[in-house]
MIDODO-721749 format. One line per 5 residues: number of its first residue (from 1); their letters; for each residue x, y, z of N, C-alpha, C. Coordinates in steps of 0.001 Angstrom, whole numbers, plus 524288, in hexadecimal, padded with zeros to 5 digits. Example, Ala and Ser with C-alpha at 12.3 -4.5 7.8 and 13.67 -1.06 7.14 Angstrom:
MIDODO-721749
1	as	83386:7E9C6:81E78:8300C:7EE6C:81E78:83390:7F31C:81E78 | 83232:7F736:81BA8:83566:7FBDC:81BE4:83264:8001E:81EBE
This chain:
MIDODO-721749
1	msksd	8D7C5:E3EBC:57046:8D892:E40CB:56BF3:8D4F8:E4045:567DA | 8D246:E43F8:5637B:8CE9C:E44ED:56211:8CF35:E40BE:55DB5 | 8CCFA:E4079:55ADD:8CA9F:E3C3F:556D7:8CD1C:E3D50:5513E | 8CD50:E4291:55146:8D0B8:E443C:54BC1:8D659:E44E7:54BB7 | 8D887:E4335:55048:8DE58:E42D0:55003:8DEEB:E3E01:5522D
6	lnlli	8D9D6:E3A6C:550A8:8DB86:E3219:55218:8DDCF:E3177:54C7F | 8E25C:E2DDD:54E0D:8E4B2:E2B10:549A9:8E1C5:E262A:54A33 | 8E02F:E232E:5453F:8DDF9:E1D4C:5472A:8E020:E1C48:542F6 | 8E286:E1753:5417E:8E6FB:E13F1:53F39:8E0C7:E0D07:53F17 | 8DDB5:E0D2A:53C4D:8DAAB:E08F6:53A1C:8DF6C:E03AF:53714
11	vedep	8E0E1:DFF1A:538B4:8E1D7:DFA98:53625:8DD2C:DF655:535F6 | 8DD78:DF573:5306F:8D73E:DF1C6:52F62:8DAC5:DEF67:52A97 | 8DA45:DEB96:52989:8DC13:DE871:52438:8D571:DE752:52306 | 8D223:DE791:5237A:8CBBC:DE86D:520A0:8CA6A:DED80:51D26 | 8CC64:DEE9A:5192E:8CB35:DF4A8:516DB:8C679:DF6E6:51829
16	ntryl	8C29B:DF49E:516A0:8BC76:DF7F3:51870:8BC4F:DF923:51E4E | 8BE87:DF444:521AC:8BDF6:DF73B:52823:8C1E8:DFAF8:5279A | 8C593:DFA06:52656:8CA23:E0084:527EB:8C861:E064D:5241B | 8C65C:E042F:520E6:8C284:E0977:51EA9:8BED8:E0AA4:51FF4 | 8BB04:E0897:524C0:8B629:E0967:525E7:8BA9C:E0CEC:52B49
21	ltqif	8BC80:E0B5C:52E18:8BFAF:E0C3D:532ED:8C28C:E10AC:531DE | 8C3B9:E11C6:52D31:8C71B:E153B:52B23:8C3D2:E1A5C:52BFE | 8BE86:E193A:527A3:8BA57:E1E01:527EA:8B8C3:E1E99:52B41 | 8B7B3:E1C69:52F96:8B6BA:E1CA3:5347F:8B799:E2153:538B8 | 8BBC0:E1F68:5389F:8BFB8:E21D3:53BD3:8C128:E27B1:53AFD
26	tmrgl	8C126:E27A9:53600:8C2CE:E2B6E:53383:8BFB5:E2FDE:532C5 | 8BA83:E2FB0:5329F:8B502:E3209:533A2:8B4E2:E33F2:538C7 | 8B6F1:E3100:53DA3:8B5CE:E317F:5436F:8B97B:E35B7:54422 | 8BF2A:E3748:54073:8C184:E3A6C:54111:8C5DD:E3A17:5426E | 8C7D2:E3556:54167:8CCDF:E31A6:542DB:8CF8B:E33A8:53CCC
31	tvrsa	8D5C2:E33A2:53D03:8D9F1:E321C:539D5:8DA60:E2B65:539C0 | 8D8E9:E2935:5358F:8D974:E233A:5354B:8DDA5:E22AE:530D5 | 8DF91:E1E95:5325D:8E20D:E1BFE:52E5F:8E24F:E150E:52FA3 | 8E32F:E14B0:52ABE:8E113:E0E1A:52B69:8E6E0:E0A65:5281F | 8E6A0:E063F:5298C:8EA2D:E00AB:52827:8E697:DFD23:528E1
36	eegfa	8E8F8:DF9A1:523DF:8E5F3:DF313:5234C:8E890:DEFAF:52555 | 8EE48:DF08A:5282A:8F06B:DEE23:52CDA:8F45D:DEF74:52FC3 | 8F73B:DEC56:533BF:8FA66:DEDDD:535B5:90110:DEF88:53480 | 903ED:DED26:52F2B:90853:DF082:52E38:90652:DF656:52A50 | 901A7:DF79E:52CD9:90024:DFC36:52715:8FF78:E00A1:52AFF
41	alhmi	8FC11:DFD8C:52F8A:8FAE6:E010E:53450:90009:E02AB:53682 | 90339:E0088:53603:907C7:E00A4:53A47:90B0C:E04B1:53737 | 90AC9:E064A:5339C:90DCC:E08EB:5304D:90988:E0D6D:52E5E | 90534:E0E43:531B9:902E7:E1380:532B3:9045B:E153C:5365A | 90359:E10E0:539FD:904E3:E12DB:54230:90BB5:E15AB:54151
46	rsatp	90EDC:E1435:53F56:91440:E151E:53E31:912CD:E1CF4:53C40 | 9106C:E1D29:537F8:90FEE:E2238:5357A:90C6D:E2598:5371B | 9083B:E237C:53ADB:90554:E2717:53F2A:9042C:E244F:54144 | 903B7:E2350:5474E:902B0:E212D:54C39:8FD62:E21F7:54D01 | 8F8C9:E1EAC:54B60:8F2E4:E20C4:54DC5:8F31A:E1FFE:5543D
51	dills	8ED87:E2299:554E0:8EB8F:E21B9:558F5:8E863:E1DDE:55B9A | 8E5B4:E1B9A:557D2:8E225:E171F:55884:8E482:E12A4:55357 | 8E5FE:E0E02:55551:8E447:E0A90:5525A:8E19E:E076E:55046 | 8DBF3:E06D8:54E16:8DA07:E0274:54CE5:8DADA:DFE80:54995 | 8DB3E:DF918:54BEE:8DF5F:DF47D:547E2:8DAB9:DEF57:547A2
56	dlnmp	8DA92:DEC0C:541A5:8D853:DE880:543B9:8DC66:DE3DD:544AC | 8DA6A:DDF89:54648:8DE52:DDCD3:5476F:8DFF4:DD87A:5447B | 8DE17:DD662:540AD:8DEC9:DD27E:53E22:8DDEF:DD410:5380A | 8E452:DD64F:5357C:8E577:DD8AC:53094:8E9AB:DD5EE:52E2D | 8E9E3:DD42A:5298E:8EFE7:DD382:52729:8F51D:DD62B:52896
61	gmsgf	8F8C0:DD4CD:52734:8FD6A:DD8EA:52780:8FE91:DD656:52E18 | 8FF34:DDC0D:52F9D:8FFE1:DDAD9:53637:8F996:DDEAD:538D7 | 8F9BD:DD8F9:53C7B:8F30C:DD9FE:53D5B:8F2A1:DDDD1:5421A | 8ED21:DDDFF:54380:8EED5:DE0C8:54781:8EEA3:DDFFD:54A6E | 8EEF3:DDB94:54E33:8F111:DDA36:55333:8F693:DDAC0:5525A
66	ellsv	8F9C8:DDAE7:54DDE:8FFAB:DDBBB:54E8A:901B1:DE16A:54DD6 | 8FCD9:DE403:54BC5:8FD55:DEAA4:54B4B:8FD20:DEC8A:550F1 | 8F89D:DEB90:55368:8F7C5:DED55:557D8:8FC43:DEBBA:55C9C | 8FD7F:DE7E5:55C3A:903D3:DE6A6:55EEC:90694:DEA8F:55E67 | 9087B:DEBCE:5597A:90C91:DEE7F:556FD:90BD8:DF42E:558C6
71	vrrly	9076E:DF71B:5579B:90696:DFB7F:559FF:9057C:DFCD6:56002 | 901D2:DF73E:561D0:903B5:DF80D:56804:90BA3:DF99E:56981 | 90DD2:DF7F0:5675E:91389:DF810:56958:915F7:DFC4B:567C4 | 914BD:DFD25:562F9:91781:E0196:56028:914BA:E072D:55FAB | 90EF4:E063C:561DE:90C0C:E0BEF:56201:90817:E0B36:56760
76	prihv	90A91:E0A91:56AD9:906BB:E08C7:56F08:90304:E0D32:56F63 | 9021F:E12BC:56E4C:8FF3B:E1578:56F4F:8F957:E156F:56C51 | 8F95B:E13CA:56831:8F5E0:E139D:56489:8F1F3:E10DA:56659 | 8ED60:E12BD:56724:8E852:E106A:5679D:8E770:E0BBA:564AE | 8E602:E061D:56766:8E57B:E0375:5606B:8DEDE:E0060:5618D
81	iatsg	8DD34:E01D2:55F73:8D778:DFC1B:55E98:8D74F:DF8BC:55A66 | 8D7C5:DF431:55CC4:8D680:DEF14:559EE:8D16A:DEE20:5578E | 8D016:DEAF3:55112:8CA8D:DEA78:5519E:8CC41:DE55C:54E4D | 8C736:DE155:54FD5:8C940:DDB78:54BBB:8C531:DDADE:54AFF | 8C178:DD658:548A2:8BC47:DD2BA:54B3B:8BE84:DCE7E:54C70
86	aysgs	8C32B:DCE88:54EA1:8C3BA:DC82B:54FF9:8C368:DC66B:55679 | 8C1D8:DCB93:55976:8C2AA:DCC57:55FEF:8BDDB:DCF01:55FD8 | 8BA2B:DCDD9:56298:8B62B:DCFA8:5645A:8B695:DD3AE:5694C | 8B356:DD76D:5695F:8B1B9:DDA21:56EF9:8B42D:DDDAC:56E10 | 8B636:DE2D7:57282:8B8E8:DE7CC:5733E:8BD3B:DE58D:574CA
91	svpqg	8BE39:DE266:5782E:8C3F6:DE3EE:57C04:8C7A9:DE182:57776 | 8CC53:DE3D1:5780B:8D278:DE1F5:5743D:8D3E2:DDC58:57590 | 8D431:DDA90:5719C:8D6C0:DD51B:57213:8DA11:DD3FE:57450 | 8DC8D:DD0FC:577F4:8DF73:DCF57:579C8:8E530:DCF75:57716 | 8E892:DD192:577B6:8EF23:DD2C1:574BF:8EE10:DD74F:56F0F
96	iaadg	8E860:DD914:56FF2:8EA6E:DDC86:56B69:8EA63:DE08C:56C53 | 8EDC8:DE3D8:56B7D:8EFF3:DE7BE:56C9C:8ED98:DEC95:56B8C | 8E93A:DEE09:56DAD:8E48B:DF178:569E6:8E2D2:DF564:56FFA | 8E077:DF9C0:57054:8DDC6:DFDB7:573C6:8D8F1:DFBF5:573A0 | 8D530:DFB26:570DF:8D13B:DF99C:56DDE:8CFC7:DF404:56B65
101	fheka	8CBB4:DF117:56B33:8C82D:DEE46:5668C:8C478:DEFE9:564DC | 8C406:DEECF:55F68:8BF6F:DEFE2:55D30:8BE55:DEB4B:55A4F | 8B925:DE850:55BFC:8B871:DE457:557CE:8B541:DE5E1:5538D | 8B6C0:DE286:54E22:8B55F:DE42D:547FF:8AEF1:DE113:54887 | 8ADE9:DE480:54561:8A67F:DE32C:546CF:8A32D:DE3A8:54AB3
106	sgmat	8A5FA:DE8D9:54FA8:8A384:DE96B:553C9:89EDB:DEDFC:5534A | 8A0A8:DF21F:54E0C:89DDC:DF703:54F4D:8A244:DF9BC:54F80 | 8A0A2:DFDF0:54E7B:8A654:E03C0:54E1C:8A676:E05AA:552BE | 8A215:E046D:555F4:8A01D:E08FF:55B33:8A65D:E0789:55F54 | 8A76E:E01D5:55F8D:8AB88:E0168:56253:8B0C9:E03FB:561B1
111	lleli	8B205:E03F3:55B1E:8B689:E0418:55A74:8B5E1:E0ADF:55A3D | 8B30F:E0E2B:55971:8B11B:E1219:55999:8B527:E14A9:55FB2 | 8B29B:E123D:563AE:8B325:E1454:5695C:8B8F9:E1264:568DF | 8BB72:E0DFC:566FB:8C1CF:E0F12:56703:8C40F:E0FC9:5656E | 8C0DA:E136F:5618A:8C518:E1835:55DF1:8C6C5:E1C90:560ED
116	dvgal	8BEFE:E1E4B:56432:8BFCB:E2127:567B7:8C2E4:E21F6:56CC9 | 8C4E4:E1E75:56E95:8C63C:E1D3B:573BC:8CDAD:E1C88:56FAA | 8CDD9:E1C18:56BF0:8D3DE:E1D09:56A93:8D372:E21AB:56AA9 | 8D034:E25DC:5691C:8D086:E2C0B:56751:8D188:E2D75:56D21 | 8CEE9:E2B51:57009:8CFB4:E2CB5:57787:8D57C:E2D5B:57705
121	fghts	8D759:E2911:5784C:8DBD5:E293C:579CD:8E079:E2A0C:5773F | 8DD1A:E2BD6:572FB:8E2A8:E2D3F:57024:8E884:E2778:56FB8 | 8EDCB:E287B:56EF1:8F085:E2459:57073:8F28D:E20C7:575F9 | 8EDB1:E1F59:5754C:8ED86:E1EC1:57A40:8ECB0:E16BF:579C2 | 8EF48:E12BB:57B84:8EFBF:E0D9A:579B8:8ECFD:E0B8C:57F2C
126	fyslr	8E9C4:E08D0:57F9D:8E794:E0689:584E0:8EBCA:E0210:58649 | 8EB30:DFDAA:58175:8EF87:DF990:581F6:8F2FA:DFA07:584DF | 8F658:DFC10:5803E:8FC89:DFC92:5838C:8FEAA:DFED7:5884B | 8F77E:DFDFA:58B9E:8F929:DFFC1:5920D:8F713:DFB0B:593FB | 8F3B2:DF6A1:5912D:8F2EE:DF1FA:593DF:8F3AF:DEE1C:5920A
131	tptpl	8F626:DED43:58F44:8FA6C:DE6A6:58F01:8FE8B:DE6DD:5899D | 90356:DE467:58A79:9064D:DE411:58706:903A6:DE06D:58086 | 90590:DE381:57C71:9042C:DE0F8:57917:905ED:DDC33:57729 | 90329:DD7B6:573D4:906F5:DD30B:573A8:907B1:DD496:56C8C | 90B1F:DD1F5:56BA6:90C22:DD14C:565D5:90B6C:DCE4E:562A5
136	wigle	9065A:DD045:55E50:903DA:DCEB2:55BB3:9060A:DCDCE:5559A | 90850:DCA20:55470:90C4E:DC73C:5501A:907B9:DC322:54D40 | 90AFC:DC1C3:54785:909EE:DBD4F:54423:90CC1:DB97A:5449D | 909D4:DB392:542DD:90D08:DB181:5410F:91268:DB0F6:53DE9 | 9154A:DAE98:53D31:919F6:DAEDB:53920:91890:DAAD2:534DA
141	srmpf	919B7:DAB34:53141:91842:DA713:52D51:91CFE:DA32E:52C08 | 91C57:D9E3D:52CD3:91D6D:D98FB:52D6F:91EC8:D965C:52BA6 | 9228B:D9300:529D1:921D1:D8DB3:526EC:91E69:D8A45:528EF | 91EC1:D84C6:5260C:9190D:D8209:52791:91B54:D7DF7:52C9F | 92131:D7D4C:52D6D:92346:D7B75:5319D:92452:D7ECA:53615
146	esnhv	924E9:D84F1:53548:926A5:D8695:53A35:92058:D887A:53CB1 | 922E0:D8823:54248:91D1F:D8A37:545E5:91CC7:D9017:544D6 | 918F3:D917F:548C9:916C8:D9627:5487A:919E7:D9AD5:54BA4 | 91B75:D9E3B:549C3:91D73:DA198:54DD9:91B73:DA839:54C87 | 91D73:DAAA4:54FF4:91C56:DB216:54ED5:92333:DB42E:54F43
151	llncp	92372:DB795:54DF9:92851:DBCAF:54E95:924F7:DC159:55487 | 928BD:DBF88:556EB:9286C:DC3D5:55A63:92BF6:DC787:55B04 | 92ABF:DCCF5:55D4D:92F99:DD0E1:55F4F:92E44:DD0E7:5652A | 9316C:DD12B:56789:93239:DD15A:56BD3:9319C:DD7E3:56DC9 | 92D71:DD9C9:57118:92D9F:DDEA5:571D2:92FC6:DE0F5:574CE
156	aclrp	93490:DDD09:5787B:938AF:DDFE7:57B7E:93D3A:DE0CA:578C1 | 93FEE:DDD50:57626:9452D:DDCA2:57247:94540:DDDBA:56D22 | 93EC7:DDCAA:56B52:93E1A:DDDCB:56488:93FEE:DD9B6:56226 | 941C0:DD64B:563BB:9446D:DD240:56062:93F50:DCDEC:55E85 | 94007:DCC76:558CE:93C0B:DC8F2:557C8:93CD8:DC20C:55746
161	frqtv	93A5E:DBED4:55999:93A53:DB9BB:559D3:93657:DB643:5577D | 936FA:DB24F:5571D:9333D:DAF77:554C6:93019:DAD64:559E7 | 92B2C:DAB47:559CA:929DD:DA751:55C9E:924BC:DA448:55B9F | 92715:D9ED4:55DC6:922BB:D9B9A:55AE9:91C20:D9C50:55D37 | 91968:D98E4:55A49:914AE:D99C9:55CE8:9105F:D947A:55AE6
166	eeina	9105A:D93C5:55F6B:90DAD:D8DFE:561BF:9063E:D8E92:55DFE | 903F5:D91E0:560A7:8FF7F:D92A8:55F91:8FD78:D9615:55B83 | 8FA97:D989C:5577E:8F7C2:D9AEC:55603:8F458:D9E8E:556A8 | 8F339:DA05D:55A4E:8F026:DA590:55C2D:8F1C0:DAA08:55D4A | 8ED66:DAC24:55FD3:8ECFB:DB320:560D8:8EDFE:DB428:56787
171	eiret	8EF30:DAE98:56977:8EFC5:DB1E5:5707F:8F592:DB509:56F21 | 8F54E:DB7F4:57317:8FB75:DBBAD:575E7:8FDE6:DB56D:57746 | 9016F:DB642:57684:906E7:DB447:57844:90BB0:DB476:579E6 | 90F1B:DB3F1:57D75:913C4:DB59C:58121:917FF:DB27C:57F3C | 91C3E:DB48B:57D4D:91FB6:DB125:57CF1:9262C:DB605:580E6
176	scryc	9292A:DB359:57E82:9310D:DB80B:57FB8:933FA:DB6A7:57C29 | 934F6:DBC8F:57CDB:9385F:DBDD3:57728:93D67:DBAF1:57603 | 93F10:DB831:5747C:94469:DB654:57490:948CA:DB6C9:5755A | 948BB:DBD90:5747A:94DC2:DBF04:574F4:94E51:DC2F5:57B39 | 94A9B:DC437:57D6B:94AF2:DC6A2:580D4:94783:DC4A1:5871D
181	ggkvd	94342:DC24E:58336:940A2:DBE7F:58844:93A62:DC1B0:58A9A | 939D0:DC6BC:58705:93799:DC8F8:5877B:93155:DC5D4:585D2 | 92DB2:DC83C:589B4:92699:DC611:58899:924EF:DC9F8:58393 | 921AE:DC554:5805A:920EB:DC71A:57BFE:91C51:DC47F:57BB8 | 9168E:DC807:5796D:9100D:DC6D2:5796C:911F8:DC5FC:572A5
186	yaial	90EEE:DC32E:5715F:90CA4:DC286:56CAD:90795:DC062:56C94 | 90540:DC094:5664D:9003B:DBE68:56358:90236:DBDA3:55F99 | 8FF13:DB9B8:55B11:8FEDE:DB899:5574F:8FA3E:DBADA:55498 | 8FB56:DBDD6:55045:8F8D3:DC1A4:54E5F:8F530:DBE8C:54B53 | 8F048:DBAB8:54C72:8ED6F:DB80E:54812:8E963:DBA00:546B1
191	avqpl	8E698:DB917:5416B:8E2B1:DBC25:54000:8DF7A:DB7EE:54303 | 8DBC6:DBC89:54496:8D72C:DBB52:54845:8D387:DBBFB:54685 | 8CF16:DB70F:54438:8C70B:DB77A:54326:8C6AC:DBB0F:5445B | 8C2A6:DBE54:53FED:8BE73:DC15A:542B1:8BAAA:DBD8D:54794 | 8B820:DBFD0:54A63:8B3DB:DBE25:54D5D:8AF79:DBDC9:54A09
196	tsttk	8AD4C:DB6F0:54958:8A74A:DB8BB:54631:8A34E:DB744:54AEA | 89E1F:DB893:54976:898A4:DB6D2:54CCB:89A14:DB10F:54D26 | 89613:DAEFA:5511E:8977B:DA977:55282:892F5:DA859:54E9D | 89369:DA42B:54DA1:891A0:DA22C:5490E:88BAF:D9BFB:54A29 | 88969:D9CFA:549E6:885A4:D9983:54B0C:8877C:D92F3:54BD7
201	pqpar	887AA:D8F17:54FE8:88A41:D8A27:54DD9:885F1:D8844:548FB | 887AE:D84E2:547C2:885F2:D8213:5423C:882D4:D7DF8:544CD | 87E40:D7A76:54375:87DF2:D7438:5468B:8829F:D71A7:54497 | 88293:D6BDE:5459C:88777:D6979:544FC:884C7:D6675:54054 | 886FD:D64D4:53B0E:88662:D62B2:538DE:884AE:D5CB2:5396A
206	tepqp	88059:D59EB:536B6:87F22:D54CB:53B3D:87DEA:D5165:53399 | 8808E:D4D46:53375:88051:D4A86:5305F:87A46:D46BD:5307D | 8790B:D4689:52B20:873A1:D436C:52C79:87473:D3CA6:52CC4 | 87237:D3C8B:530EC:87220:D3723:53271:86DD9:D336C:52FFE | 871A4:D2DAD:52E9E:86D49:D2AFE:52B79:86935:D288C:52DEB
211	diiep	86426:D26C1:52B4A:85F29:D25D3:52E4D:86177:D2093:5335B | 85F65:D1F6F:536B9:85FF1:D1990:5385B:859BF:D177F:537FC | 85CC3:D131B:53692:85901:D0F87:535FB:8576B:D0B23:53A05 | 853A7:D09A7:53D68:8519B:D08AA:54075:85375:D013A:53D6A | 85536:CFD6B:5403C:854A2:CF85C:53E6C:84EB2:CF764:54162
216	plear	84EA0:CF2DE:53DFF:848B7:CEEE7:54019:8496B:CEEA3:54564 | 842EC:CED1D:54894:8439B:CECA5:54ED6:84743:CE5DF:54EDF | 845DF:CE3EF:54C7C:849A3:CDDFA:54C0C:84F42:CDF8A:54C94 | 85078:CE2C8:5486B:8569C:CE200:5497E:858F6:CE57E:54D9E | 854D3:CE833:55137:85744:CEA6C:554FB:8560D:CE74D:558EE
221	dpmli	85253:CE44A:55912:85056:CDFF4:55E6D:84FD5:CDAFE:55C9B | 852C7:CD7E6:55C63:85243:CD14D:55920:84DDD:CCEDC:55C76 | 84CA0:CCFC5:56197:8497B:CCDB6:565A5:84424:CCE11:561C1 | 84315:CD2BF:55F0E:83DA3:CD3DF:55E5A:83BF3:CD01B:55893 | 840C7:CCE68:5563C:83F56:CCAF7:55187:83CA8:CC66D:55262
226	ssqpr	83BB1:CC3DE:556B9:83ACE:CBF40:559D0:833E8:CC122:559C2 | 833ED:CC47A:55BE1:82E9F:CC77F:55F03:82ACF:CC848:5598E | 82E10:CC791:553D3:82AB7:CCC43:54FEF:82626:CC664:54D6A | 82298:CC771:54B93:81EE7:CC551:54A0E:81FDB:CC37D:54777 | 82189:CBCB8:5448D:821E9:CBA72:53F5E:81CED:CBBD8:53A46
231	pastp	81FA5:CBE2E:53600:81B9A:CBE4C:5318B:817D7:CB9F5:5314B | 81379:CBA64:52FD3:80FB7:CB492:52F3F:81190:CB093:52A0C | 812BE:CACB9:528E8:814D9:CAA21:52465:8102D:CAA19:5210A | 8119E:CA9C1:51C5B:80ECD:CABAA:51754:80E5B:CA5C3:515CF | 809DD:CA53C:51113:80ACD:C9EC1:50D21:810FF:C9F67:50A6B
236	yahrt	8125F:CA4F1:50842:815AC:CA351:50653:81AC7:CA3F7:5081F | 81D89:CA51C:50E2A:82117:CA2BA:5108B:82078:C9D4B:5127B | 81BED:C9B51:514C2:81B83:C9684:514F5:81E95:C9255:5105B | 81BEA:C94AC:50BAE:81E11:C8F83:5085C:8240F:C90DE:506D8 | 82489:C959C:506B1:82C0F:C96AE:505AF:82DB4:C92B9:50B4C
241	rnalr	82D7B:C93E4:510DF:82F98:C9120:51251:82C98:C8AB5:511D4 | 829DE:C880D:51011:8290F:C8468:50E66:82D3F:C81A2:5085E | 82D55:C841E:504E2:83113:C8332:50148:835E6:C830D:5029D | 83801:C871A:50610:83E04:C8733:506A4:83F89:C81D6:5098C | 83A65:C807E:50E70:83C21:C7B72:51090:83D18:C77A1:50C58
246	a	83A5B:C77BF:508A6:83A69:C71BE:50503:84118:C70EE:502BF
């Protein structure tokens, strides 16, 4: 498939990044559309299915985690590229329903290569051929006295059910549908913080120590008191002792 026939959908909540990517790939001959979050992207996909979907992961509304999970189920032939500053390297993070991954701020060269791969294979998704996709869902709002829970939709019988969550993290979990007993893999779409450069450890603060005053030699060793020479008697001291005896 030539680049002039390639339709690219960019999903990015940061306006400057979204505009820049749109301009770059438009100049390279692609037909480009853009959306600022997952719900808007789904609306565009329904109107015209793109060949390649380039999506950020951390976004308000419907996150990229959720969007890619939905796209993989409803539109499995879309070639998906995930991008984020919260993961490092070029491998697709575990559980992310994408065919390729681009680490933000790592340069445009790798991203251009990923787009070229998508243009080469067209409507081909590698991810759908190698592993099932977990459901990426958000925590439901709750009252202070309630436990954390999520609302899951069973992929087998399509019935929704609530699942209590003990630990809040982004690990892939497994449960069974309450109605049909089918296996349901899911993960909580938490906001992942971007990676930052490792800072040098700061030296621990130490409180100023008070000056230690050494006690006199006599106080440290009482036996030295008797060995010290006594001062010679003065006439004034002799007269003072006589006056005290009187």
